[in-house]
All heavy atoms as TSV, in Angstrom:
chain	resi	resn	atom	element	x	y	z
A	1	MET	N	N	0.842	-1.178	0.000
A	1	MET	CA	C	0.000	0.000	0.000
A	1	MET	C	C	0.890	1.246	0.000
A	1	MET	O	O	1.766	1.384	0.829
A	1	MET	CB	C	-0.906	-0.032	1.229
A	1	MET	CG	C	-1.823	1.160	1.284
A	1	MET	SD	S	-2.923	1.105	2.701
A	1	MET	CE	C	-4.023	-0.175	2.194
A	2	LYS	N	N	0.668	2.114	-0.930
A	2	LYS	CA	C	1.477	3.312	-1.077
A	2	LYS	C	C	0.753	4.506	-0.466
A	2	LYS	O	O	-0.428	4.711	-0.726
A	2	LYS	CB	C	1.746	3.565	-2.560
A	2	LYS	CG	C	2.656	4.714	-2.822
A	2	LYS	CD	C	2.908	4.865	-4.310
A	2	LYS	CE	C	3.809	6.035	-4.578
A	2	LYS	NZ	N	4.024	6.273	-5.982
A	3	THR	N	N	1.476	5.286	0.330
A	3	THR	CA	C	0.892	6.516	0.883
A	3	THR	C	C	1.768	7.687	0.472
A	3	THR	O	O	2.996	7.598	0.468
A	3	THR	CB	C	0.787	6.460	2.426
A	3	THR	OG1	O	2.092	6.276	2.955
A	3	THR	CG2	C	-0.122	5.351	2.886
A	4	ASP	N	N	1.123	8.778	0.119
A	4	ASP	CA	C	1.844	9.975	-0.308
A	4	ASP	C	C	1.837	11.049	0.775
A	4	ASP	O	O	1.963	12.232	0.474
A	4	ASP	CB	C	1.218	10.540	-1.587
A	4	ASP	CG	C	1.519	9.645	-2.788
A	4	ASP	OD1	O	2.533	8.936	-2.749
A	4	ASP	OD2	O	0.733	9.676	-3.747
A	5	LYS	N	N	1.694	10.638	2.007
A	5	LYS	CA	C	1.679	11.622	3.091
A	5	LYS	C	C	3.093	12.127	3.347
A	5	LYS	O	O	4.012	11.341	3.508
A	5	LYS	CB	C	1.114	11.022	4.373
A	5	LYS	CG	C	-0.356	10.711	4.308
A	5	LYS	CD	C	-0.850	10.232	5.648
A	5	LYS	CE	C	-2.343	9.943	5.590
A	5	LYS	NZ	N	-2.831	9.464	6.869
A	6	LYS	N	N	3.244	13.426	3.353
A	6	LYS	CA	C	4.526	14.025	3.673
A	6	LYS	C	C	4.587	14.272	5.170
A	6	LYS	O	O	3.591	14.674	5.779
A	6	LYS	CB	C	4.708	15.341	2.928
A	6	LYS	CG	C	4.874	15.168	1.446
A	6	LYS	CD	C	5.186	16.481	0.782
A	6	LYS	CE	C	5.397	16.272	-0.701
A	6	LYS	NZ	N	5.768	17.502	-1.385
A	7	LEU	N	N	5.730	14.033	5.742
A	7	LEU	CA	C	5.897	14.301	7.164
A	7	LEU	C	C	5.935	15.800	7.392
A	7	LEU	O	O	6.656	16.531	6.715
A	7	LEU	CB	C	7.195	13.665	7.675
A	7	LEU	CG	C	7.244	12.153	7.662
A	7	LEU	CD1	C	8.625	11.687	8.123
A	7	LEU	CD2	C	6.178	11.565	8.553
A	8	LYS	N	N	5.151	16.251	8.354
A	8	LYS	CA	C	5.142	17.671	8.675
A	8	LYS	C	C	6.123	17.931	9.807
A	8	LYS	O	O	6.219	17.151	10.747
A	8	LYS	CB	C	3.740	18.124	9.072
A	8	LYS	CG	C	2.776	18.101	7.912
A	8	LYS	CD	C	1.487	18.759	8.264
A	8	LYS	CE	C	0.576	18.772	7.048
A	8	LYS	NZ	N	-0.676	19.465	7.300
A	9	ARG	N	N	6.851	19.021	9.683
A	9	ARG	CA	C	7.808	19.414	10.704
A	9	ARG	C	C	7.319	20.683	11.375
A	9	ARG	O	O	6.493	21.410	10.828
A	9	ARG	CB	C	9.182	19.661	10.086
A	9	ARG	CG	C	9.728	18.418	9.403
A	9	ARG	CD	C	11.112	18.601	8.885
A	9	ARG	NE	N	11.221	19.765	8.004
A	9	ARG	CZ	C	12.313	20.104	7.353
A	9	ARG	NH1	N	13.398	19.384	7.471
A	9	ARG	NH2	N	12.340	21.161	6.581
A	10	VAL	N	N	7.847	20.948	12.536
A	10	VAL	CA	C	7.488	22.153	13.278
A	10	VAL	C	C	8.527	23.230	12.983
A	10	VAL	O	O	9.732	22.994	13.100
A	10	VAL	CB	C	7.442	21.876	14.798
A	10	VAL	CG1	C	7.180	23.158	15.563
A	10	VAL	CG2	C	6.383	20.831	15.111
A	11	PHE	N	N	8.062	24.386	12.589
A	11	PHE	CA	C	8.937	25.522	12.325
A	11	PHE	C	C	8.615	26.641	13.319
A	11	PHE	O	O	7.441	26.902	13.607
A	11	PHE	CB	C	8.745	26.050	10.902
A	11	PHE	CG	C	9.209	25.099	9.841
A	11	PHE	CD1	C	8.373	24.104	9.379
A	11	PHE	CD2	C	10.492	25.199	9.331
A	11	PHE	CE1	C	8.802	23.221	8.403
A	11	PHE	CE2	C	10.923	24.315	8.354
A	11	PHE	CZ	C	10.075	23.325	7.887
A	12	GLN	N	N	9.638	27.297	13.816
A	12	GLN	CA	C	9.445	28.476	14.646
A	12	GLN	C	C	9.811	29.691	13.810
A	12	GLN	O	O	10.917	29.769	13.266
A	12	GLN	CB	C	10.308	28.421	15.903
A	12	GLN	CG	C	9.891	27.322	16.855
A	12	GLN	CD	C	10.743	27.286	18.102
A	12	GLN	OE1	O	11.845	27.814	18.122
A	12	GLN	NE2	N	10.227	26.676	19.133
A	13	ILE	N	N	8.868	30.597	13.696
A	13	ILE	CA	C	9.066	31.795	12.891
A	13	ILE	C	C	9.089	33.004	13.818
A	13	ILE	O	O	8.167	33.210	14.607
A	13	ILE	CB	C	7.939	31.969	11.846
A	13	ILE	CG1	C	7.773	30.694	10.999
A	13	ILE	CG2	C	8.191	33.195	10.976
A	13	ILE	CD1	C	8.989	30.317	10.195
A	14	GLU	N	N	10.138	33.772	13.712
A	14	GLU	CA	C	10.258	35.004	14.491
A	14	GLU	C	C	9.646	36.139	13.675
A	14	GLU	O	O	9.983	36.326	12.500
A	14	GLU	CB	C	11.728	35.299	14.773
A	14	GLU	CG	C	11.955	36.607	15.493
A	14	GLU	CD	C	13.433	36.937	15.612
A	14	GLU	OE1	O	14.208	36.616	14.685
A	14	GLU	OE2	O	13.794	37.524	16.634
A	15	ILE	N	N	8.749	36.886	14.293
A	15	ILE	CA	C	8.142	38.058	13.653
A	15	ILE	C	C	8.702	39.288	14.348
A	15	ILE	O	O	8.561	39.444	15.564
A	15	ILE	CB	C	6.608	38.029	13.762
A	15	ILE	CG1	C	6.065	36.748	13.120
A	15	ILE	CG2	C	6.006	39.267	13.093
A	15	ILE	CD1	C	4.590	36.518	13.383
A	16	VAL	N	N	9.357	40.158	13.576
A	16	VAL	CA	C	9.991	41.346	14.127
A	16	VAL	C	C	9.345	42.576	13.501
A	16	VAL	O	O	9.356	42.743	12.281
A	16	VAL	CB	C	11.513	41.358	13.832
A	16	VAL	CG1	C	12.159	42.604	14.399
A	16	VAL	CG2	C	12.164	40.100	14.367
A	17	GLU	N	N	8.779	43.412	14.346
A	17	GLU	CA	C	8.205	44.671	13.879
A	17	GLU	C	C	9.105	45.822	14.331
A	17	GLU	O	O	9.579	45.833	15.457
A	17	GLU	CB	C	6.812	44.897	14.462
A	17	GLU	CG	C	5.760	43.993	13.899
A	17	GLU	CD	C	4.371	44.339	14.411
A	17	GLU	OE1	O	4.237	44.930	15.501
A	17	GLU	OE2	O	3.414	44.025	13.713
A	18	THR	N	N	9.313	46.758	13.430
A	18	THR	CA	C	10.074	47.954	13.759
A	18	THR	C	C	9.116	49.134	13.769
A	18	THR	O	O	8.441	49.403	12.770
A	18	THR	CB	C	11.193	48.194	12.727
A	18	THR	OG1	O	12.033	47.044	12.686
A	18	THR	CG2	C	12.012	49.411	13.081
A	19	LEU	N	N	9.048	49.800	14.922
A	19	LEU	CA	C	8.212	50.984	15.074
A	19	LEU	C	C	9.116	52.200	15.110
A	19	LEU	O	O	10.228	52.148	15.640
A	19	LEU	CB	C	7.393	50.910	16.361
A	19	LEU	CG	C	6.538	49.661	16.561
A	19	LEU	CD1	C	5.816	49.739	17.903
A	19	LEU	CD2	C	5.548	49.495	15.444
A	20	SER	N	N	8.640	53.312	14.587
A	20	SER	CA	C	9.464	54.512	14.531
A	20	SER	C	C	8.606	55.760	14.675
A	20	SER	O	O	7.487	55.825	14.144
A	20	SER	CB	C	10.209	54.558	13.196
A	20	SER	OG	O	10.956	55.755	13.085
A	21	SER	N	N	9.142	56.735	15.403
A	21	SER	CA	C	8.484	58.022	15.533
A	21	SER	C	C	9.557	59.078	15.756
A	21	SER	O	O	10.568	58.824	16.418
A	21	SER	CB	C	7.514	58.013	16.721
A	21	SER	OG	O	6.881	59.260	16.849
A	22	ILE	N	N	9.363	60.249	15.210
A	22	ILE	CA	C	10.311	61.347	15.398
A	22	ILE	C	C	9.697	62.327	16.391
A	22	ILE	O	O	8.549	62.763	16.227
A	22	ILE	CB	C	10.628	62.047	14.066
A	22	ILE	CG1	C	11.333	61.059	13.131
A	22	ILE	CG2	C	11.476	63.294	14.296
A	22	ILE	CD1	C	11.610	61.596	11.751
A	23	VAL	N	N	10.459	62.647	17.424
A	23	VAL	CA	C	10.011	63.609	18.436
A	23	VAL	C	C	10.979	64.784	18.456
A	23	VAL	O	O	12.165	64.631	18.159
A	23	VAL	CB	C	9.920	62.962	19.839
A	23	VAL	CG1	C	8.876	61.864	19.859
A	23	VAL	CG2	C	11.254	62.427	20.299
A	24	GLU	N	N	10.467	65.956	18.789
A	24	GLU	CA	C	11.313	67.147	18.885
A	24	GLU	C	C	11.661	67.386	20.344
A	24	GLU	O	O	10.795	67.307	21.222
A	24	GLU	CB	C	10.600	68.359	18.296
A	24	GLU	CG	C	10.405	68.246	16.794
A	24	GLU	CD	C	9.789	69.487	16.181
A	24	GLU	OE1	O	9.527	70.470	16.923
A	24	GLU	OE2	O	9.559	69.472	14.966
A	25	VAL	N	N	12.946	67.679	20.584
A	25	VAL	CA	C	13.445	67.884	21.940
A	25	VAL	C	C	14.278	69.161	21.959
A	25	VAL	O	O	15.134	69.351	21.094
A	25	VAL	CB	C	14.320	66.684	22.378
A	25	VAL	CG1	C	14.889	66.907	23.760
A	25	VAL	CG2	C	13.525	65.391	22.327
A	26	ASN	N	N	14.029	70.008	22.918
A	26	ASN	CA	C	14.848	71.199	23.115
A	26	ASN	C	C	16.000	70.846	24.056
A	26	ASN	O	O	15.774	70.346	25.161
A	26	ASN	CB	C	14.026	72.336	23.728
A	26	ASN	CG	C	12.970	72.844	22.780
A	26	ASN	OD1	O	13.207	72.982	21.590
A	26	ASN	ND2	N	11.795	73.114	23.301
A	27	ALA	N	N	17.233	71.102	23.596
A	27	ALA	CA	C	18.403	70.773	24.403
A	27	ALA	C	C	19.583	71.621	23.946
A	27	ALA	O	O	19.572	72.211	22.864
A	27	ALA	CB	C	18.734	69.295	24.260
A	28	GLU	N	N	20.622	71.652	24.796
A	28	GLU	CA	C	21.823	72.420	24.466
A	28	GLU	C	C	22.785	71.651	23.568
A	28	GLU	O	O	23.601	72.257	22.875
A	28	GLU	CB	C	22.536	72.841	25.753
A	28	GLU	CG	C	21.745	73.856	26.566
A	28	GLU	CD	C	22.502	74.337	27.787
A	28	GLU	OE1	O	23.735	74.160	27.856
A	28	GLU	OE2	O	21.847	74.902	28.679
A	29	ASN	N	N	22.704	70.298	23.590
A	29	ASN	CA	C	23.595	69.504	22.747
A	29	ASN	C	C	22.938	68.155	22.456
A	29	ASN	O	O	21.878	67.827	23.000
A	29	ASN	CB	C	24.968	69.329	23.405
A	29	ASN	CG	C	24.872	68.727	24.789
A	29	ASN	OD1	O	24.217	67.699	24.992
A	29	ASN	ND2	N	25.517	69.370	25.762
A	30	GLU	N	N	23.582	67.372	21.593
A	30	GLU	CA	C	23.024	66.085	21.168
A	30	GLU	C	C	22.871	65.110	22.331
A	30	GLU	O	O	21.876	64.390	22.418
A	30	GLU	CB	C	23.899	65.452	20.082
A	30	GLU	CG	C	23.811	66.157	18.748
A	30	GLU	CD	C	24.676	65.486	17.682
A	30	GLU	OE1	O	25.333	64.468	17.974
A	30	GLU	OE2	O	24.672	65.995	16.550
A	31	GLN	N	N	23.870	65.064	23.215
A	31	GLN	CA	C	23.813	64.141	24.344
A	31	GLN	C	C	22.612	64.445	25.237
A	31	GLN	O	O	21.872	63.540	25.635
A	31	GLN	CB	C	25.119	64.233	25.168
A	31	GLN	CG	C	25.181	63.269	26.329
A	31	GLN	CD	C	25.229	61.808	25.897
A	31	GLN	OE1	O	25.668	61.488	24.797
A	31	GLN	NE2	N	24.771	60.927	26.758
A	32	GLU	N	N	22.399	65.714	25.528
A	32	GLU	CA	C	21.249	66.106	26.354
A	32	GLU	C	C	19.939	65.780	25.641
A	32	GLU	O	O	18.978	65.319	26.270
A	32	GLU	CB	C	21.313	67.605	26.686
A	32	GLU	CG	C	20.183	68.075	27.561
A	32	GLU	CD	C	20.186	69.582	27.812
A	32	GLU	OE1	O	21.139	70.273	27.393
A	32	GLU	OE2	O	19.208	70.055	28.415
A	33	ALA	N	N	19.913	65.981	24.337
A	33	ALA	CA	C	18.708	65.686	23.561
A	33	ALA	C	C	18.392	64.192	23.620
A	33	ALA	O	O	17.232	63.804	23.810
A	33	ALA	CB	C	18.891	66.140	22.117
A	34	LEU	N	N	19.411	63.340	23.465
A	34	LEU	CA	C	19.200	61.896	23.546
A	34	LEU	C	C	18.702	61.485	24.927
A	34	LEU	O	O	17.773	60.682	25.044
A	34	LEU	CB	C	20.496	61.147	23.217
A	34	LEU	CG	C	20.881	61.095	21.742
A	34	LEU	CD1	C	22.275	60.515	21.570
A	34	LEU	CD2	C	19.873	60.292	20.950
A	35	LEU	N	N	19.301	62.031	25.975
A	35	LEU	CA	C	18.884	61.701	27.340
A	35	LEU	C	C	17.438	62.127	27.594
A	35	LEU	O	O	16.655	61.388	28.195
A	35	LEU	CB	C	19.819	62.348	28.362
A	35	LEU	CG	C	21.229	61.746	28.423
A	35	LEU	CD1	C	22.122	62.583	29.338
A	35	LEU	CD2	C	21.180	60.304	28.889
A	36	LYS	N	N	17.073	63.313	27.114
A	36	LYS	CA	C	15.694	63.782	27.285
A	36	LYS	C	C	14.712	62.898	26.522
A	36	LYS	O	O	13.646	62.552	27.032
A	36	LYS	CB	C	15.559	65.236	26.821
A	36	LYS	CG	C	16.124	66.244	27.787
A	36	LYS	CD	C	15.827	67.656	27.298
A	36	LYS	CE	C	16.218	68.691	28.320
A	36	LYS	NZ	N	15.823	70.051	27.901
A	37	ALA	N	N	15.074	62.514	25.306
A	37	ALA	CA	C	14.198	61.651	24.509
A	37	ALA	C	C	14.048	60.286	25.182
A	37	ALA	O	O	12.940	59.737	25.243
A	37	ALA	CB	C	14.745	61.493	23.093
A	38	GLN	N	N	15.137	59.732	25.704
A	38	GLN	CA	C	15.076	58.447	26.394
A	38	GLN	C	C	14.211	58.532	27.640
A	38	GLN	O	O	13.397	57.647	27.902
A	38	GLN	CB	C	16.491	57.972	26.752
A	38	GLN	CG	C	17.295	57.552	25.536
A	38	GLN	CD	C	18.756	57.316	25.872
A	38	GLN	OE1	O	19.250	57.679	26.928
A	38	GLN	NE2	N	19.471	56.706	24.931
A	39	ASP	N	N	14.375	59.594	28.415
A	39	ASP	CA	C	13.553	59.780	29.619
A	39	ASP	C	C	12.077	59.929	29.260
A	39	ASP	O	O	11.212	59.352	29.916
A	39	ASP	CB	C	14.015	61.004	30.413
A	39	ASP	CG	C	15.323	60.784	31.149
A	39	ASP	OD1	O	15.718	59.605	31.323
A	39	ASP	OD2	O	15.952	61.782	31.541
A	40	THR	N	N	11.804	60.689	28.220
A	40	THR	CA	C	10.427	60.882	27.779
A	40	THR	C	C	9.801	59.550	27.385
A	40	THR	O	O	8.666	59.240	27.749
A	40	THR	CB	C	10.388	61.871	26.594
A	40	THR	OG1	O	10.957	63.112	27.017
A	40	THR	CG2	C	8.980	62.112	26.111
A	41	TYR	N	N	10.556	58.721	26.666
A	41	TYR	CA	C	10.064	57.408	26.247
A	41	TYR	C	C	9.872	56.488	27.445
A	41	TYR	O	O	8.836	55.836	27.584
A	41	TYR	CB	C	11.038	56.793	25.236
A	41	TYR	CG	C	10.626	55.417	24.781
A	41	TYR	CD1	C	9.588	55.255	23.866
A	41	TYR	CD2	C	11.253	54.285	25.268
A	41	TYR	CE1	C	9.202	53.994	23.444
A	41	TYR	CE2	C	10.878	53.023	24.859
A	41	TYR	CZ	C	9.848	52.883	23.955
A	41	TYR	OH	O	9.466	51.636	23.551
A	42	ARG	N	N	10.844	56.443	28.320
A	42	ARG	CA	C	10.765	55.561	29.505
A	42	ARG	C	C	9.626	55.958	30.434
A	42	ARG	O	O	9.049	55.113	31.114
A	42	ARG	CB	C	12.090	55.569	30.248
A	42	ARG	CG	C	13.171	54.821	29.505
A	42	ARG	CD	C	14.440	54.678	30.329
A	42	ARG	NE	N	15.465	54.041	29.539
A	42	ARG	CZ	C	16.620	54.616	29.198
A	42	ARG	NH1	N	16.893	55.835	29.608
A	42	ARG	NH2	N	17.488	53.961	28.473
A	43	ASN	N	N	9.313	57.241	30.483
A	43	ASN	CA	C	8.204	57.724	31.310
A	43	ASN	C	C	6.863	57.610	30.597
A	43	ASN	O	O	5.851	58.133	31.066
A	43	ASN	CB	C	8.451	59.173	31.736
A	43	ASN	CG	C	9.606	59.289	32.704
A	43	ASN	OD1	O	9.879	58.383	33.481
A	43	ASN	ND2	N	10.303	60.415	32.648
A	44	GLU	N	N	6.861	56.962	29.437
A	44	GLU	CA	C	5.669	56.705	28.629
A	44	GLU	C	C	4.947	57.982	28.186
A	44	GLU	O	O	3.745	57.999	27.976
A	44	GLU	CB	C	4.708	55.766	29.363
A	44	GLU	CG	C	5.326	54.409	29.641
A	44	GLU	CD	C	4.388	53.465	30.381
A	44	GLU	OE1	O	3.230	53.826	30.643
A	44	GLU	OE2	O	4.834	52.349	30.697
A	45	GLU	N	N	5.729	59.042	28.023
A	45	GLU	CA	C	5.172	60.274	27.466
A	45	GLU	C	C	5.122	60.190	25.943
A	45	GLU	O	O	4.401	60.950	25.297
A	45	GLU	CB	C	6.002	61.475	27.923
A	45	GLU	CG	C	5.956	61.688	29.430
A	45	GLU	CD	C	6.942	62.731	29.904
A	45	GLU	OE1	O	7.139	63.742	29.190
A	45	GLU	OE2	O	7.520	62.540	30.984
A	46	VAL	N	N	5.908	59.279	25.397
A	46	VAL	CA	C	5.876	58.964	23.969
A	46	VAL	C	C	5.529	57.485	23.873
A	46	VAL	O	O	6.196	56.642	24.468
A	46	VAL	CB	C	7.237	59.216	23.291
A	46	VAL	CG1	C	7.232	58.716	21.861
A	46	VAL	CG2	C	7.611	60.674	23.353
A	47	VAL	N	N	4.477	57.172	23.156
A	47	VAL	CA	C	4.045	55.792	22.980
A	47	VAL	C	C	3.951	55.517	21.488
A	47	VAL	O	O	3.372	56.303	20.740
A	47	VAL	CB	C	2.677	55.537	23.663
A	47	VAL	CG1	C	2.224	54.108	23.439
A	47	VAL	CG2	C	2.758	55.854	25.151
A	48	LEU	N	N	4.541	54.409	21.062
A	48	LEU	CA	C	4.469	54.029	19.655
A	48	LEU	C	C	3.323	53.049	19.449
A	48	LEU	O	O	3.101	52.157	20.266
A	48	LEU	CB	C	5.790	53.397	19.217
A	48	LEU	CG	C	7.020	54.290	19.394
A	48	LEU	CD1	C	8.275	53.549	18.970
A	48	LEU	CD2	C	6.874	55.572	18.616
A	49	TYR	N	N	2.585	53.248	18.370
A	49	TYR	CA	C	1.404	52.449	18.071
A	49	TYR	C	C	1.588	51.677	16.768
A	49	TYR	O	O	2.578	51.866	16.060
A	49	TYR	CB	C	0.171	53.358	17.969
A	49	TYR	CG	C	-0.141	54.067	19.254
A	49	TYR	CD1	C	0.278	55.371	19.472
A	49	TYR	CD2	C	-0.842	53.415	20.267
A	49	TYR	CE1	C	-0.003	56.018	20.667
A	49	TYR	CE2	C	-1.137	54.050	21.463
A	49	TYR	CZ	C	-0.710	55.348	21.656
A	49	TYR	OH	O	-0.980	55.978	22.849
A	50	ALA	N	N	0.630	50.836	16.460
A	50	ALA	CA	C	0.707	50.011	15.251
A	50	ALA	C	C	0.905	50.852	13.987
A	50	ALA	O	O	1.617	50.441	13.068
A	50	ALA	CB	C	-0.547	49.148	15.127
A	51	TYR	N	N	0.312	52.027	13.934
A	51	TYR	CA	C	0.466	52.865	12.739
A	51	TYR	C	C	1.869	53.467	12.622
A	51	TYR	O	O	2.212	54.074	11.613
A	51	TYR	CB	C	-0.609	53.953	12.652
A	51	TYR	CG	C	-0.705	54.879	13.831
A	51	TYR	CD1	C	0.182	55.929	14.008
A	51	TYR	CD2	C	-1.706	54.713	14.777
A	51	TYR	CE1	C	0.086	56.779	15.095
A	51	TYR	CE2	C	-1.828	55.555	15.862
A	51	TYR	CZ	C	-0.918	56.595	16.021
A	51	TYR	OH	O	-1.019	57.448	17.100
A	52	ASP	N	N	2.716	53.309	13.654
A	52	ASP	CA	C	4.111	53.735	13.599
A	52	ASP	C	C	5.020	52.651	13.024
A	52	ASP	O	O	6.226	52.829	12.936
A	52	ASP	CB	C	4.607	54.113	15.003
A	52	ASP	CG	C	3.914	55.340	15.565
A	52	ASP	OD1	O	3.804	56.342	14.832
A	52	ASP	OD2	O	3.481	55.298	16.727
A	53	CYS	N	N	4.425	51.531	12.620
A	53	CYS	CA	C	5.203	50.414	12.083
A	53	CYS	C	C	5.779	50.784	10.717
A	53	CYS	O	O	5.055	51.210	9.822
A	53	CYS	CB	C	4.332	49.166	11.960
A	53	CYS	SG	S	5.252	47.711	11.436
A	54	ILE	N	N	7.088	50.621	10.588
A	54	ILE	CA	C	7.729	50.941	9.310
A	54	ILE	C	C	8.289	49.700	8.619
A	54	ILE	O	O	8.680	49.762	7.455
A	54	ILE	CB	C	8.845	51.994	9.472
A	54	ILE	CG1	C	9.939	51.496	10.407
A	54	ILE	CG2	C	8.275	53.315	9.934
A	54	ILE	CD1	C	11.192	52.350	10.401
A	55	ASP	N	N	8.342	48.564	9.353
A	55	ASP	CA	C	8.893	47.354	8.746
A	55	ASP	C	C	8.446	46.132	9.536
A	55	ASP	O	O	8.311	46.193	10.759
A	55	ASP	CB	C	10.420	47.421	8.729
A	55	ASP	CG	C	11.056	46.298	7.932
A	55	ASP	OD1	O	10.474	45.897	6.910
A	55	ASP	OD2	O	12.123	45.822	8.337
A	56	THR	N	N	8.210	45.035	8.847
A	56	THR	CA	C	7.928	43.746	9.482
A	56	THR	C	C	8.744	42.689	8.756
A	56	THR	O	O	8.740	42.629	7.529
A	56	THR	CB	C	6.427	43.392	9.401
A	56	THR	OG1	O	5.673	44.443	9.986
A	56	THR	CG2	C	6.134	42.096	10.129
A	57	LYS	N	N	9.469	41.870	9.540
A	57	LYS	CA	C	10.285	40.804	8.964
A	57	LYS	C	C	9.851	39.477	9.560
A	57	LYS	O	O	9.429	39.403	10.709
A	57	LYS	CB	C	11.764	41.028	9.282
A	57	LYS	CG	C	12.352	42.239	8.617
A	57	LYS	CD	C	13.816	42.388	8.970
A	57	LYS	CE	C	14.363	43.645	8.310
A	57	LYS	NZ	N	15.769	43.867	8.665
A	58	PHE	N	N	9.968	38.431	8.773
A	58	PHE	CA	C	9.667	37.077	9.211
A	58	PHE	C	C	10.936	36.250	9.033
A	58	PHE	O	O	11.452	36.125	7.915
A	58	PHE	CB	C	8.518	36.483	8.383
A	58	PHE	CG	C	7.238	37.247	8.549
A	58	PHE	CD1	C	6.961	38.372	7.771
A	58	PHE	CD2	C	6.306	36.853	9.485
A	58	PHE	CE1	C	5.784	39.073	7.925
A	58	PHE	CE2	C	5.119	37.544	9.645
A	58	PHE	CZ	C	4.860	38.655	8.868
A	59	ASN	N	N	11.456	35.697	10.122
A	59	ASN	CA	C	12.691	34.925	10.099
A	59	ASN	C	C	12.435	33.514	10.617
A	59	ASN	O	O	11.736	33.336	11.610
A	59	ASN	CB	C	13.753	35.583	10.991
A	59	ASN	CG	C	14.034	37.016	10.577
A	59	ASN	OD1	O	14.271	37.296	9.411
A	59	ASN	ND2	N	14.007	37.922	11.541
A	60	ILE	N	N	13.027	32.531	9.953
A	60	ILE	CA	C	12.979	31.170	10.486
A	60	ILE	C	C	13.997	31.130	11.609
A	60	ILE	O	O	15.207	31.281	11.388
A	60	ILE	CB	C	13.287	30.127	9.408
A	60	ILE	CG1	C	12.231	30.171	8.319
A	60	ILE	CG2	C	13.396	28.744	10.033
A	60	ILE	CD1	C	12.481	29.204	7.183
A	61	PHE	N	N	13.477	30.975	12.839
A	61	PHE	CA	C	14.323	31.038	14.016
A	61	PHE	C	C	14.925	29.681	14.321
A	61	PHE	O	O	16.091	29.564	14.621
A	61	PHE	CB	C	13.481	31.553	15.195
A	61	PHE	CG	C	14.241	31.756	16.454
A	61	PHE	CD1	C	15.223	32.716	16.550
A	61	PHE	CD2	C	13.968	30.978	17.556
A	61	PHE	CE1	C	15.937	32.902	17.717
A	61	PHE	CE2	C	14.669	31.160	18.746
A	61	PHE	CZ	C	15.648	32.123	18.811
A	62	LYS	N	N	14.111	28.645	14.217
A	62	LYS	CA	C	14.569	27.291	14.531
A	62	LYS	C	C	13.543	26.320	13.989
A	62	LYS	O	O	12.359	26.598	13.970
A	62	LYS	CB	C	14.681	27.144	16.040
A	62	LYS	CG	C	15.101	25.801	16.516
A	62	LYS	CD	C	15.123	25.747	18.045
A	62	LYS	CE	C	15.447	24.384	18.535
A	62	LYS	NZ	N	15.435	24.307	19.989
A	63	TYR	N	N	13.998	25.162	13.584
A	63	TYR	CA	C	13.047	24.131	13.201
A	63	TYR	C	C	13.563	22.773	13.641
A	63	TYR	O	O	14.759	22.574	13.819
A	63	TYR	CB	C	12.744	24.151	11.705
A	63	TYR	CG	C	13.914	23.875	10.807
A	63	TYR	CD1	C	14.247	22.578	10.442
A	63	TYR	CD2	C	14.683	24.920	10.307
A	63	TYR	CE1	C	15.323	22.333	9.601
A	63	TYR	CE2	C	15.746	24.674	9.481
A	63	TYR	CZ	C	16.067	23.387	9.134
A	63	TYR	OH	O	17.126	23.153	8.320
A	64	ASP	N	N	12.643	21.880	13.867
A	64	ASP	CA	C	12.975	20.508	14.284
A	64	ASP	C	C	12.870	19.571	13.109
A	64	ASP	O	O	12.125	19.748	12.222
A	64	ASP	CB	C	12.026	20.036	15.375
A	64	ASP	CG	C	12.194	20.848	16.653
A	64	ASP	OD1	O	13.287	21.362	16.892
A	64	ASP	OD2	O	11.204	20.931	17.402
């Protein structure tokens, strides 16, 4: 008896979304501007949403 069933394997796919937003920061220099932007983000004063998505990648992470 012949069977044409193919064995199915399990694949793990990594989905990576990149979100991006430009914020304006008043500062005396670049270092201060970066620190202010980081603090603003960490304090959740800037929140990125699905519409801020600029890229989505699908990677085969591992398979058995």
